[in-house]
MARRO-10691 format. One line per 2 residues: their letters; for each residue x, y negated, z of C-alpha. Coordinates in nm, 3 decimals, always signed. Layout:
% residues N
A> X:Y:Z | ...
***
This chain:
% residues 246
MN> +2.226:-9.124:+10.777 | +2.508:-8.898:+10.874
KQ> +2.334:-8.601:+11.051 | +2.097:-8.387:+10.827
LS> +1.720:-8.355:+10.904 | +1.584:-8.003:+11.044
FF> +1.259:-7.922:+10.802 | +0.998:-7.997:+11.080
EQ> +1.182:-8.355:+11.123 | +1.157:-8.436:+10.775
FG> +0.785:-8.311:+10.814 | +0.740:-8.473:+11.071
LA> +0.862:-8.846:+10.897 | +0.745:-8.754:+10.615
IK> +0.359:-8.770:+10.798 | +0.460:-9.089:+10.996
SY> +0.540:-9.276:+10.710 | +0.199:-9.259:+10.575
GK> +0.071:-9.464:+10.865 | +0.292:-9.753:+10.796
AI> +0.234:-9.682:+10.433 | -0.129:-9.774:+10.500
SF> -0.069:-10.051:+10.685 | +0.225:-10.218:+10.470
VF> -0.009:-10.208:+10.172 | -0.263:-10.438:+10.273
EK> -0.004:-10.634:+10.437 | +0.189:-10.698:+10.201
GL> -0.096:-10.694:+9.950 | -0.022:-10.385:+9.730
WI> -0.395:-10.331:+9.754 | -0.438:-10.439:+9.416
YF> -0.306:-10.105:+9.280 | -0.597:-10.026:+9.401
IY> -0.811:-10.162:+9.075 | -0.595:-9.931:+8.817
TI> -0.663:-9.623:+9.041 | -1.099:-9.644:+9.086
VI> -1.099:-9.640:+8.705 | -0.871:-9.360:+8.638
AG> -0.963:-9.179:+8.957 | -1.337:-9.186:+8.885
LL> -1.332:-9.052:+8.574 | -1.126:-8.780:+8.620
IF> -1.280:-8.664:+8.951 | -1.677:-8.657:+8.798
GG> -1.559:-8.512:+8.480 | -1.375:-8.240:+8.626
FE> -1.613:-8.135:+8.833 | -1.852:-8.108:+8.537
LV> -1.600:-7.936:+8.399 | -1.556:-7.675:+8.602
HH> -1.899:-7.614:+8.707 | -1.996:-7.537:+8.308
LS> -1.690:-7.335:+8.271 | -1.734:-7.084:+8.602
DW> -2.068:-7.047:+8.496 | -1.951:-6.966:+8.121
LE> -1.710:-6.728:+8.249 | -1.951:-6.539:+8.499
DW> -2.196:-6.492:+8.251 | -1.961:-6.367:+7.976
IM> -1.821:-6.107:+8.269 | -2.140:-6.001:+8.408
FY> -2.273:-5.899:+8.065 | -2.031:-5.644:+8.022
FS> -2.055:-5.516:+8.419 | -2.432:-5.540:+8.493
TD> -2.589:-5.245:+8.548 | -3.018:-5.172:+8.478
SD> -2.988:-4.912:+8.704 | -3.310:-4.941:+9.009
EG> -3.100:-4.667:+9.224 | -3.052:-4.849:+9.526
WF> -2.668:-4.764:+9.497 | -2.603:-4.904:+9.164
SF> -2.833:-5.223:+9.276 | -2.688:-5.277:+9.532
LG> -2.348:-5.254:+9.357 | -2.415:-5.503:+9.067
DA> -2.583:-5.745:+9.366 | -2.189:-5.698:+9.507
LH> -2.007:-5.758:+9.197 | -2.211:-6.094:+9.147
VL> -2.161:-6.217:+9.444 | -1.780:-6.173:+9.413
VS> -1.703:-6.265:+9.059 | -1.935:-6.577:+9.103
VG> -1.742:-6.690:+9.434 | -1.408:-6.613:+9.317
LK> -1.457:-6.774:+9.031 | -1.585:-7.098:+9.184
IL> -1.277:-7.085:+9.433 | -1.016:-6.991:+9.157
FF> -1.171:-7.257:+8.904 | -1.192:-7.553:+9.154
FI> -0.807:-7.472:+9.268 | -0.670:-7.533:+8.935
FS> -0.895:-7.818:+8.862 | -0.778:-7.942:+9.204
TL> -0.434:-7.875:+9.117 | -0.447:-7.991:+8.764
SK> -0.652:-8.290:+8.818 | -0.348:-8.414:+9.096
YI> -0.103:-8.399:+8.784 | -0.318:-8.548:+8.510
LL> -0.353:-8.838:+8.824 | -0.001:-8.847:+8.895
IL> +0.075:-8.870:+8.455 | -0.182:-9.113:+8.422
MS> -0.030:-9.324:+8.716 | +0.313:-9.279:+8.642
PI> +0.371:-9.641:+8.530 | +0.170:-9.804:+8.831
MA> +0.344:-9.564:+9.085 | +0.686:-9.684:+8.927
LL> +0.648:-10.045:+8.973 | +0.459:-9.991:+9.337
SE> +0.771:-9.743:+9.432 | +0.996:-9.990:+9.307
RT> +0.842:-10.310:+9.481 | +0.795:-10.108:+9.819
EE> +1.186:-10.091:+9.813 | +1.243:-10.439:+9.703
II> +1.023:-10.532:+10.011 | +1.199:-10.348:+10.250
TG> +1.520:-10.388:+10.180 | +1.536:-10.699:+10.008
KV> +1.717:-10.552:+9.687 | +1.503:-10.702:+9.353
YP> +1.493:-10.505:+9.000 | +1.485:-10.729:+8.772
FN> +1.269:-10.616:+8.522 | +1.352:-10.393:+8.213
FG> +1.099:-10.319:+7.974 | +1.370:-10.035:+7.856
QF> +1.425:-9.926:+8.197 | +1.016:-9.939:+8.288
IK> +0.952:-9.716:+7.944 | +1.183:-9.416:+8.077
DI> +1.107:-9.419:+8.426 | +0.749:-9.397:+8.325
FR> +0.837:-9.090:+8.065 | +1.097:-8.953:+8.315
GV> +0.766:-8.926:+8.550 | +0.562:-8.795:+8.326
LI> +0.833:-8.515:+8.239 | +0.893:-8.464:+8.605
AL> +0.473:-8.419:+8.681 | +0.464:-8.176:+8.343
RN> +0.760:-7.951:+8.498 | +0.619:-7.951:+8.803
MF> +0.260:-7.809:+8.735 | +0.405:-7.558:+8.462
IE> +0.595:-7.379:+8.733 | +0.321:-7.408:+8.966
FG> +0.062:-7.285:+8.710 | +0.307:-6.997:+8.694
FL> +0.260:-6.926:+9.017 | -0.128:-6.951:+8.952
FL> -0.124:-6.708:+8.667 | +0.031:-6.444:+8.905
GF> -0.259:-6.556:+9.183 | -0.511:-6.475:+8.952
FV> -0.406:-6.106:+8.961 | -0.240:-6.091:+9.314
VW> -0.536:-6.310:+9.536 | -0.794:-5.983:+9.483
IP> -0.591:-5.759:+9.667 | -0.679:-5.771:+10.071
FV> -0.432:-5.993:+10.300 | -0.170:-6.006:+10.028
GW> -0.360:-6.209:+9.823 | -0.456:-6.414:+10.137
VF> -0.092:-6.475:+10.172 | -0.014:-6.556:+9.858
AL> -0.274:-6.801:+9.826 | -0.118:-7.003:+10.163
FL> +0.182:-7.012:+9.974 | +0.032:-7.119:+9.622
II> -0.103:-7.451:+9.868 | +0.282:-7.513:+10.043
VS> +0.404:-7.506:+9.690 | +0.150:-7.748:+9.515
YY> +0.287:-7.986:+9.856 | +0.608:-7.931:+9.769
FY> +0.533:-8.049:+9.415 | +0.320:-8.350:+9.458
GF> +0.589:-8.460:+9.728 | +0.853:-8.394:+9.422
SM> +0.722:-8.622:+9.208 | +0.682:-8.928:+9.449
ID> +1.040:-8.888:+9.581 | +1.174:-8.886:+9.206
YV> +1.067:-9.240:+9.155 | +1.301:-9.346:+9.404
SE> +1.571:-9.051:+9.294 | +1.569:-9.241:+8.940
RR> +1.647:-9.592:+9.088 | +1.941:-9.419:+9.244
KM> +2.055:-9.302:+8.883 | +1.982:-8.964:+8.941
GV> +1.957:-8.694:+8.696 | +1.685:-8.456:+8.719
SQ> +1.934:-8.192:+8.806 | +2.052:-8.386:+9.084
SV> +1.669:-8.492:+9.201 | +1.560:-8.158:+9.202
SY> +1.876:-8.058:+9.407 | +1.861:-8.323:+9.667
VR> +1.493:-8.263:+9.709 | +1.526:-7.871:+9.774
KN> +1.754:-7.976:+10.057 | +1.508:-8.195:+10.185
KG> +1.200:-7.976:+10.122 | +1.038:-8.087:+10.444
LA> +0.991:-8.454:+10.331 | +0.854:-8.285:+10.014
IG> +0.612:-8.104:+10.167 | +0.495:-8.358:+10.417
NG> +0.443:-8.602:+10.175 | +0.272:-8.356:+9.947
FI> +0.074:-8.214:+10.256 | -0.100:-8.572:+10.342
FS> -0.142:-8.639:+9.950 | -0.388:-8.374:+9.928
LV> -0.539:-8.390:+10.215 | -0.627:-8.764:+10.084
FA> -0.688:-8.685:+9.741 | -0.977:-8.391:+9.923
IP> -1.181:-8.711:+10.078 | -1.503:-8.713:+9.797
FL> -1.460:-8.956:+9.519 | -1.223:-9.192:+9.739
GG> -0.956:-8.955:+9.813 | -0.782:-8.994:+9.402
MI> -0.770:-9.356:+9.454 | -0.640:-9.403:+9.788
AA> -0.345:-9.117:+9.754 | -0.228:-9.225:+9.452
VI> -0.147:-9.562:+9.586 | -0.051:-9.467:+9.941
AP> +0.172:-9.125:+9.845 | +0.464:-9.335:+9.685
VA> +0.479:-9.578:+9.919 | +0.482:-9.351:+10.210
***
């Protein structure tokens, strides 16, 4: 392709690719990969939600222990109740967002062997180019997938840590929360694209440069990945297969 697509053209292309990927998976017999994702994603989702629930309740009790008041006066009672609601809702939103972000990366790490094979198999079907199985290269692909996922996770969690202080500021916090969501889309799409970059013998720095030039593709892929992942129970199982194919 000689012409560099615009951001919105790339974004639209990434969205359309998901529609094609769904039919492609079933037509070409790639649905078998769902078996692995059902086990991994199921354990991750059920265990994660329980952990988020207990952690948010524990931290809420700890905070309210230091900030609660025994005063029965109307004003102080109102402030105490308002603080309780703010802390309860704020912590649950924050912990859910952290878990949602972390669980996607855990899934990407655990699914790295399958995603590497799935991405390679997809290219073989589309282009006809066969990649002979090489165990050493396969391990290298897995290691790189894990490395990229960890790199992106730590960068995103750096933004999340900053967001812990900014999110309480009216308007500014809301804008920053939107920025965090877009950043997460970018990094999820990055992980999918890097499987192809690895087969092109591109180093990590080259892959980073390529994705930066094609932000629309990464954000579009990550956007649908996150939407599918958000489907209760089934989302993680579906997203982990469809995203690398797309």
